[in-house]
C-alpha positions in Angstrom: -88.8 240.1 234.1 -89.4 236.8 232.3 -93.1 237.6 231.8 -92.1 240.9 230.2 -89.7 239.1 227.9 -92.4 236.6 226.8 -94.8 239.4 226.2 -92.4 241.3 224.1 -91.5 238.2 222.0 -95.3 237.5 221.5 -95.9 241.1 220.4 -92.9 240.9 218.0 -94.4 237.7 216.3 -97.8 239.4 216.1 -96.3 242.5 214.5 -95.0 240.4 211.6 -98.4 238.6 211.1 -101.3 240.8 212.0 -102.0 243.9 209.9 -103.0 247.1 211.7 -106.1 249.0 210.4 -105.6 252.7 209.6 -108.4 255.1 208.7 -108.2 258.3 206.8 -110.9 260.9 206.2 -110.7 263.0 203.1 -113.1 265.9 202.6 -113.9 269.3 201.2 -116.2 272.1 202.3 -118.0 274.3 199.8 -120.0 276.9 201.6 -122.3 275.1 204.0 -122.0 271.8 202.2 -119.4 269.2 203.3 -118.3 266.2 201.3 -116.1 263.5 202.8 -114.9 260.0 202.1 -113.5 257.7 204.7 -111.0 255.1 203.6 -109.5 252.2 205.5 -106.1 250.5 204.9 -104.6 247.5 206.5 -100.9 247.6 206.7 -98.3 245.6 208.7 -95.9 247.3 211.0 -92.4 247.9 209.6 -90.1 245.0 210.1 -87.7 247.1 212.2 -90.4 247.4 214.9 -90.8 243.6 215.1 -87.0 243.2 215.3 -86.7 245.8 218.1 -89.5 244.1 220.0 -87.9 240.7 219.6 -84.5 241.9 220.7 -85.9 243.6 223.7 -87.8 240.4 224.6 -84.7 238.3 224.3 -82.8 240.7 226.5 -85.5 240.7 229.1 -85.6 236.9 229.1 -81.8 236.7 229.5 -81.9 239.2 232.4 -84.8 237.3 234.0 -82.9 234.0 233.7 -79.8 235.5 235.4 -81.7 236.4 238.6 
């Protein structure tokens, strides 16, 4: 249980620091011809995700310490 708690806390810290790449493909088809453009954005996860991961990690650490 302690290992799970540490893992969740580490993931929470990383969610605040590391941006996640996201790719989108935009395109149109005219007859047999296709035209497309691929764009890439780097965005961080919403802060709520990091807070939920951190809270779950703390709870797992507390439950692991009790046993």
